[in-house]
N, C-alpha and C positions, 0 to 999 in steps of 0.2 A: 589597764595598760598592756594587756597581753597582745593585742594586735600590733603593737610597736616593737615587741621583744625580738622579732626575727627579721626586721626590715633590712638591716645592714649590720650583721653581727660583727664583722671585722672592724667597724668604727665605733660601736657602742661599748666603750671601755668601762664606763661606770654608769649605771642606771639605778635610780632609787627615789624613794619618797623622801621629801625634805620637810614635809609638814602639811597637815590638813589635806587639801586636794592638790597639792603642788608636788611635782616630780622634777628631777633634773637628769639630763643626759650630759655627761662630760666626755668629750671626744678629743683628747689632747693631740692625737696624731692625725687629725682630720682637717683639711683646709675648709675655709669658711663657706665656699660654694657648695661643697658636699654636705656640710653640716646643715645648711639651709634646705637642701633637697631632702635630707633625712627628716628634718623637722616637719616639712610639708607633707611628706609621705606618711608620717606618723599621724599628723592631723587628719589627713584624708582617710587613713585606715580606721581611725576611731569613728569618724563621721559615718562611714559606710558599713560598720560592723554593728548589727543590732545586738542588744543585750537582753536576754530572756530572764525574767524574774517571775517565777510561777507562771501564771497565765498571761502575763503582761510582757510586752516588748518595748524597750526603751531605745531611743536614739541618743547618742552621746556626741558632744562636740568638745573641742579643746582650743584654747588659745595658748600661744607659746611666745616666749621672749628669747631672742638669740643674741649672744654677745661673744666677741672674740677675746681670747686671753692676750693681755699686754705684758711686756716684760716686768713692769712695775706693779702688776696686779698681785693681790692676795686672793684667796678663794672668796673671801667676803666681798671684795670690790667687784670681782667678776660676777658673782651672783647678784649683787645690787644692780648692775647695769642690765643683766638679763631680766631681773624682776621689774625694772622700770619699763623695759620693752614689753613685758607681759601686760603691765597695766595699760600701756598704749594700745595693745591689741584688744583688750577688753573694752576700752573707751571707744575704739573705732568700730565696734559692733560685734566683737567676739568671733570665735571660730576662724582664727587666722594666725599667721606667724608674723610677729613684729621683730624688726632687726634694729639693734643698736648700731647706727651708721658710724662710719669712720671718717674722721677729719683728715686733713692733708698730712698729719703726723702719724696716722695709723691708730689714733685714739678714738674710742667711741665718743661721739659728741651730741648726737640727736637721734631720734628714732624715726625710721621709715616703717610704714605699715603696709603689708601686702596680705592678700587673701581674697576670699570670694566677695 
């Protein structure tokens, strides 16, 4: 995840591994459009950064789920919506950012998938 570490240091308030091969970026002071751009830049940086292991070079891709914090959210419910968007990204072909879309009340209601 090192290619993502310095993409937008002023917005990456908390970055860490949350289990297995899953990582989280929490950006509480960042608007949704910027968060989407950061996620896409991170996805692209990982895709275009070769990983050397001994005599072998690996290409890495990533899928991401993006959700916006709502006033009634707990950390658990926020992560659950982001996780659902992540599974949508994987189902749509991987190597993409999926967004938990907002309904007219500002609540995440469905998932839109964007990517290559």
